C-alpha positions as CSV (number, residue, x, y, z in Angstrom):
1,X,0.0,0.0,0.0
2,X,1.2,3.5,-0.9
3,X,0.3,6.4,1.4
4,X,0.9,10.1,1.0
5,X,1.2,12.2,4.2
6,X,0.9,15.9,3.7
7,X,1.5,18.2,6.7
8,X,0.9,15.3,9.0
9,X,-2.4,14.2,7.3
10,X,-2.6,10.7,5.6
11,X,-4.2,10.3,2.2
12,X,-4.8,6.8,0.8
13,X,-7.8,6.6,-1.5
14,X,-6.0,7.2,-4.8
15,X,-6.9,6.0,-8.3
16,X,-3.2,5.6,-9.0
17,X,0.0,6.2,-7.2
18,X,3.7,5.8,-7.9
19,X,7.1,6.5,-6.2
20,X,10.5,6.1,-7.8
21,X,14.0,5.9,-6.3
22,X,17.2,5.2,-8.2
23,X,20.9,5.0,-7.7
24,X,21.2,7.1,-10.9
25,X,19.6,10.1,-9.2
26,X,19.8,11.7,-5.8
27,X,16.1,12.7,-5.6
28,X,13.1,10.4,-5.7
29,X,9.9,11.3,-7.4
30,X,6.2,10.6,-6.8
31,X,2.9,11.0,-8.5
32,X,-0.6,10.5,-7.1
33,X,-4.0,10.8,-8.8
34,X,-7.4,11.1,-7.1
35,X,-11.0,11.8,-8.1
36,X,-13.5,13.9,-6.2
37,X,-16.8,15.7,-6.6
38,X,-16.7,19.3,-7.9
39,X,-17.8,20.6,-4.5
40,X,-14.9,19.2,-2.5
41,X,-12.1,21.4,-1.4
42,X,-8.6,20.7,-2.7
43,X,-6.7,19.4,0.4
44,X,-3.1,19.5,-1.0
45,X,-1.2,22.6,-2.2
46,X,2.1,23.1,-3.9
47,X,5.0,23.7,-1.5
48,X,3.7,21.6,1.3
49,X,6.0,19.1,3.0
50,X,5.1,15.4,2.5
51,X,6.2,11.8,3.1
52,X,5.5,8.9,0.8
53,X,5.2,5.6,2.6
54,X,5.2,2.1,1.1
55,X,3.8,-0.5,3.6
56,X,4.3,2.2,6.3
57,X,8.0,2.6,5.5
58,X,9.1,6.1,4.2
59,X,10.6,6.0,0.8
60,X,10.4,9.7,-0.1
61,X,10.4,12.8,2.2
62,X,10.1,16.1,0.3
63,X,7.7,18.6,-1.1
64,X,4.6,18.7,-3.2
65,X,5.7,20.6,-6.4
66,X,2.8,20.3,-8.9
67,X,-0.9,20.1,-8.4
68,X,-2.9,19.6,-11.6
69,X,-6.7,19.8,-11.6
70,X,-8.9,18.5,-14.5
71,X,-12.6,18.9,-14.2
72,X,-16.0,18.3,-15.8
73,X,-19.6,19.1,-14.9
74,X,-19.9,16.5,-12.1
75,X,-16.4,15.6,-10.9
76,X,-12.7,16.5,-11.1
77,X,-9.4,14.7,-11.1
78,X,-6.5,15.9,-8.9
79,X,-2.9,14.9,-9.9
80,X,-0.2,15.5,-7.3
81,X,3.6,15.2,-7.9
82,X,6.8,16.1,-6.2
83,X,10.3,15.1,-5.2
84,X,12.7,14.5,-2.3
85,X,14.2,17.3,-0.4
86,X,17.4,16.6,-2.2
87,X,15.8,17.9,-5.4
88,X,17.2,21.3,-4.3
89,X,20.7,20.0,-4.8
90,X,19.8,19.0,-8.3
91,X,18.2,22.3,-9.2
92,X,20.3,24.9,-7.4
93,X,23.8,26.1,-8.3
94,X,26.8,26.7,-6.2
95,X,27.3,30.2,-4.9
96,X,30.5,32.1,-5.8
97,X,31.3,32.9,-2.2
98,X,31.4,29.2,-1.2
99,X,32.9,27.6,-4.3
100,X,36.4,27.6,-3.1
101,X,37.5,24.6,-1.0
102,X,41.0,24.7,0.5
103,X,42.9,22.3,2.7
104,X,42.3,18.7,3.7
105,X,38.6,17.7,3.9
106,X,36.6,14.5,4.0
107,X,33.7,14.0,1.5
108,X,31.0,14.4,4.1
109,X,32.4,17.8,5.1
110,X,32.6,18.8,1.5
111,X,28.9,17.9,1.0
112,X,27.9,19.7,4.1
113,X,29.9,22.8,3.2
114,X,28.4,22.9,-0.3
115,X,24.8,22.5,1.0
116,X,25.1,24.9,3.9
117,X,26.8,27.6,1.8
118,X,23.9,27.5,-0.6
119,X,21.4,28.2,2.1
120,X,19.6,24.9,1.7
121,X,18.1,23.6,5.0
122,X,16.6,20.3,6.2
123,X,19.1,18.1,4.3
124,X,21.6,16.1,6.4
125,X,24.6,14.2,5.1
126,X,25.1,10.6,6.1
127,X,28.4,8.9,5.3
128,X,27.9,5.2,5.2
129,X,31.1,4.6,3.1
130,X,33.7,6.1,5.4
131,X,35.4,7.8,2.5
132,X,39.1,8.8,2.7
133,X,39.9,12.5,2.9
134,X,40.7,14.7,-0.1
135,X,43.9,16.6,0.1
136,X,44.4,20.1,-1.1
137,X,45.7,18.9,-4.5
138,X,42.3,17.2,-5.2
139,X,39.9,20.0,-4.3
140,X,39.1,22.7,-6.8
141,X,36.6,25.5,-7.1
142,X,33.2,24.9,-8.6
143,X,32.5,26.2,-12.0
144,X,30.2,29.2,-12.5
145,X,26.7,27.9,-12.8
146,X,27.6,24.4,-11.7
147,X,24.8,22.6,-9.7
148,X,25.5,21.4,-6.2
149,X,24.8,17.8,-7.3
150,X,27.0,18.1,-10.3
151,X,29.9,19.5,-8.2
152,X,29.6,16.8,-5.6
153,X,29.1,14.0,-8.1
154,X,32.6,14.6,-9.6
155,X,34.2,13.9,-6.2
156,X,31.9,10.9,-5.6
157,X,33.4,9.3,-8.7
158,X,36.9,10.0,-7.5
159,X,36.1,7.9,-4.4
160,X,34.0,5.3,-6.2
161,X,31.0,6.0,-4.0
162,X,27.4,6.8,-4.8
163,X,25.3,9.8,-3.8
164,X,21.7,8.9,-3.1
165,X,18.8,9.8,-0.8
166,X,17.1,7.8,1.9
167,X,13.5,7.7,2.9
168,X,14.0,10.7,5.2
169,X,15.1,13.0,2.3
170,X,18.7,13.2,3.4
171,X,21.8,12.9,1.2
172,X,23.6,9.5,1.8
173,X,27.1,8.5,0.7
174,X,27.1,4.8,0.1
175,X,29.3,2.1,-1.2
176,X,27.7,-0.1,-3.9
177,X,25.9,-3.2,-3.0
178,X,25.9,-2.4,0.7
179,X,22.5,-4.1,1.5
180,X,21.2,-7.6,1.1
181,X,17.6,-8.3,0.3
182,X,15.7,-11.2,1.9
183,X,13.4,-11.5,-1.1
184,X,14.4,-13.9,-3.9
185,X,13.1,-13.3,-7.4
186,X,11.9,-16.5,-9.0
187,X,10.0,-17.1,-12.2
188,X,6.7,-18.7,-11.5
189,X,6.8,-17.8,-7.8
190,X,6.8,-14.1,-7.3
191,X,7.7,-12.6,-10.7
192,X,4.6,-11.2,-12.5
193,X,6.5,-10.1,-15.6
194,X,10.0,-9.2,-16.6
195,X,12.8,-8.9,-19.2
196,X,16.5,-9.8,-19.3
197,X,18.9,-7.9,-21.6
198,X,22.6,-8.4,-22.6
199,X,23.9,-5.3,-24.5
200,X,27.6,-4.7,-25.6
201,X,26.9,-1.4,-27.4
202,X,28.3,0.8,-24.6
203,X,31.4,-1.2,-23.8
204,X,34.9,-0.6,-25.2
205,X,38.1,-2.6,-25.5
206,X,40.2,0.2,-24.0
207,X,39.3,3.1,-21.6
208,X,41.9,5.9,-21.5
209,X,41.6,8.7,-18.9
210,X,43.7,11.8,-19.4
211,X,44.3,14.2,-16.6
212,X,46.8,16.7,-15.2
213,X,47.8,17.4,-11.7
214,X,46.6,20.5,-9.9
215,X,49.0,23.4,-9.3
216,X,49.1,22.6,-5.6
217,X,50.9,19.4,-6.4
218,X,53.9,21.2,-8.0
219,X,57.0,21.4,-5.9
220,X,57.9,24.6,-4.0
221,X,61.3,24.6,-5.6
222,X,59.8,25.6,-8.9
223,X,61.3,22.6,-10.7
224,X,58.4,21.1,-12.5
225,X,58.4,18.2,-15.1
226,X,55.7,19.7,-17.3
227,X,55.3,16.5,-19.4
228,X,54.8,14.4,-16.3
229,X,52.5,16.8,-14.5
230,X,50.3,17.6,-17.5
231,X,50.1,14.1,-19.1
232,X,48.8,11.8,-16.4
233,X,47.0,8.8,-18.0
234,X,45.2,5.8,-16.8
235,X,44.3,2.9,-19.1
236,X,41.9,-0.1,-18.5
237,X,41.3,-3.0,-20.8
238,X,38.1,-5.0,-21.3
239,X,39.5,-8.2,-22.8
240,X,36.0,-9.4,-23.6
241,X,35.5,-6.7,-26.3
242,X,37.0,-6.7,-29.8
243,X,40.1,-4.7,-30.4
244,X,39.8,-1.2,-32.0
245,X,37.0,0.1,-29.7
246,X,38.6,2.8,-27.6
247,X,37.1,5.5,-25.4
248,X,39.2,8.4,-24.3
249,X,37.9,10.5,-21.3
250,X,39.3,13.9,-20.2
251,X,39.0,14.0,-16.4
252,X,36.8,16.8,-15.1
253,X,39.2,17.7,-12.3
254,X,42.9,17.7,-11.7
255,X,44.2,14.2,-10.9
256,X,47.5,12.4,-10.5
257,X,48.5,9.2,-12.2
258,X,46.9,6.9,-9.6
259,X,43.6,8.9,-9.7
260,X,43.5,8.7,-13.5
261,X,44.0,4.9,-13.3
262,X,41.2,4.5,-10.8
263,X,38.9,6.5,-13.0
264,X,39.7,4.3,-16.0
265,X,39.0,1.2,-14.0
266,X,35.8,2.7,-12.6
267,X,34.5,3.6,-16.1
268,X,35.3,0.0,-17.3
269,X,33.6,-1.5,-14.3
270,X,30.4,0.5,-14.6
271,X,30.0,0.0,-18.4
272,X,30.8,-3.7,-18.0
273,X,28.2,-4.2,-15.2
274,X,25.5,-2.2,-16.9
275,X,25.7,-4.4,-20.0
276,X,23.5,-7.0,-18.3
277,X,20.2,-5.7,-17.0
278,X,16.8,-7.1,-15.9
279,X,13.5,-5.4,-15.3
280,X,11.3,-7.4,-12.9
281,X,7.8,-6.7,-11.6
282,X,6.5,-8.3,-8.5
283,X,3.2,-8.1,-6.6
284,X,3.5,-5.9,-3.5
285,X,6.9,-4.6,-2.2
286,X,8.8,-7.7,-1.2
287,X,8.8,-10.7,1.2
288,X,8.4,-8.9,4.5
289,X,10.5,-5.9,3.4
290,X,10.4,-2.9,1.1
291,X,13.1,-3.5,-1.6
292,X,15.1,-0.4,-2.2
293,X,18.0,0.6,-4.5
294,X,21.5,-0.6,-3.6
295,X,20.2,-3.9,-2.3
296,X,21.8,-7.1,-3.7
297,X,19.0,-9.6,-4.6
298,X,19.0,-13.2,-5.8
299,X,17.4,-13.6,-9.2
300,X,16.6,-16.9,-11.0
301,X,16.2,-16.4,-14.7
302,X,13.9,-19.0,-16.4
303,X,15.2,-19.0,-20.0
304,X,18.9,-18.9,-19.5
305,X,18.6,-21.2,-16.5
306,X,20.9,-18.9,-14.6
307,X,20.9,-17.9,-10.9
308,X,22.3,-14.4,-10.5
309,X,23.2,-12.1,-7.7
310,X,22.0,-8.7,-8.9
311,X,22.1,-5.1,-7.7
312,X,18.9,-3.1,-7.5
313,X,19.6,0.1,-9.5
314,X,16.1,1.5,-9.2
315,X,12.8,0.6,-7.5
316,X,9.4,1.9,-8.7
317,X,6.4,1.4,-6.4
318,X,3.0,1.7,-7.9
319,X,-0.7,1.2,-7.3
320,X,-3.7,1.3,-9.7
321,X,-7.1,-0.2,-9.7
322,X,-6.2,-2.8,-12.4
323,X,-3.0,-4.2,-11.0
324,X,-3.1,-3.3,-7.4
325,X,0.2,-2.7,-5.6
326,X,3.4,-3.6,-7.6
327,X,7.1,-3.0,-7.4
328,X,9.2,-2.8,-10.6
329,X,13.0,-3.3,-10.1
330,X,15.7,-2.4,-12.5
331,X,18.6,-4.8,-11.9
332,X,22.3,-4.7,-12.9
333,X,25.2,-6.9,-12.1
334,X,26.2,-7.0,-8.4
335,X,29.6,-5.5,-9.2
336,X,28.1,-2.4,-10.9
337,X,29.8,0.8,-9.6
338,X,32.7,-1.1,-8.1
339,X,36.3,-1.8,-9.1
340,X,35.8,-5.5,-8.6
341,X,36.8,-7.7,-11.6
342,X,33.8,-9.6,-13.0
343,X,34.4,-13.2,-14.2
344,X,33.6,-14.3,-17.8
345,X,31.5,-17.2,-16.4
346,X,28.7,-14.8,-15.5
347,X,28.1,-14.2,-19.2
348,X,28.5,-17.7,-20.5
349,X,25.5,-18.7,-22.6
350,X,24.4,-15.1,-23.0
351,X,27.2,-13.7,-25.2
352,X,29.5,-15.4,-27.7
353,X,32.9,-15.4,-26.1
354,X,35.6,-13.5,-28.0
355,X,38.5,-14.1,-25.7
356,X,40.2,-16.8,-23.8
357,X,38.2,-17.4,-20.5
358,X,41.4,-18.2,-18.5
359,X,41.5,-14.7,-17.1
360,X,39.2,-12.0,-15.8
361,X,36.8,-10.4,-18.1
362,X,38.7,-7.1,-18.1
363,X,42.0,-6.2,-16.7
364,X,43.6,-2.9,-15.7
365,X,46.8,-2.7,-17.8
366,X,48.3,0.7,-18.4
367,X,51.0,-0.8,-20.6
368,X,48.7,-2.7,-22.9
369,X,48.8,-2.0,-26.6
370,X,45.7,-0.4,-28.0
371,X,44.9,-0.9,-31.7
């Protein structure tokens, strides 16, 4: 059951309702539709605070942003939609007076400084990843017009962590695959409908990341090896992909050699993992739990006869008069968003193998030849 609470008042009797959370965004969204007679007073107004609950568990805490009314002679339909509190981080830009960050700082402090300096209230930062500090070399000013989320996302990638929101509308720094679902997805048991896709179109043989170190990394003596400082490069090879497919990335921020290599490995890992996806719809929200993004869930696929451990990338909770309450899950490989090497065995039977399966599916190798 999906419930909307606005200014402390619960509303349930909707014709349709949906709430969506994803690791790809830091702000969840919701939509509710209700019918009423033309004489009834509209109970919900834009700007009001609200909480969306699925089986009494909060999945979104934020604001009503849009109220749309459609009416006829005898009745009218009210559509209500909104987003998490963290939507302000997506919409709002960094202010010039708080765009400079100097000295050593951990990622949580960086997030808090960016949020507080922009005057946004009510959003706390929770660090569940225990990220290492950034030194003065790594921190640079925000660009003019850069959004808060855009600025922070660059540094999240440097630490291979994910920025997301929780049910209370706070910003959470998480490591991938940090939670384990109790629910198991099995065809013929709890899966109503679904799809399973293998797609190589966004994967490359070689990932090359080019970067240059920041000015703060140059020695005080003034003796600088310009070629070394301005030509940092990381290279990661996906041995599963045919030769000749190369992607070159220019790092958004200053980075040393090690950082460029990590970014190359990160890009390889993410694209590799996202090449296998599943979309699964179940009745309700889970077996005694509400399934949320970043959970690892067991999935048994009927047609490939495979049993997979998958990561929940997004969860969409819905209700309508035809289907009742459902949850639709977008699944990617468990190792998505990590630097872990994925084995070729995971894809056997799904993709024609193009390389020897004696080694990992891709390998980090800065010295490899790229054709």
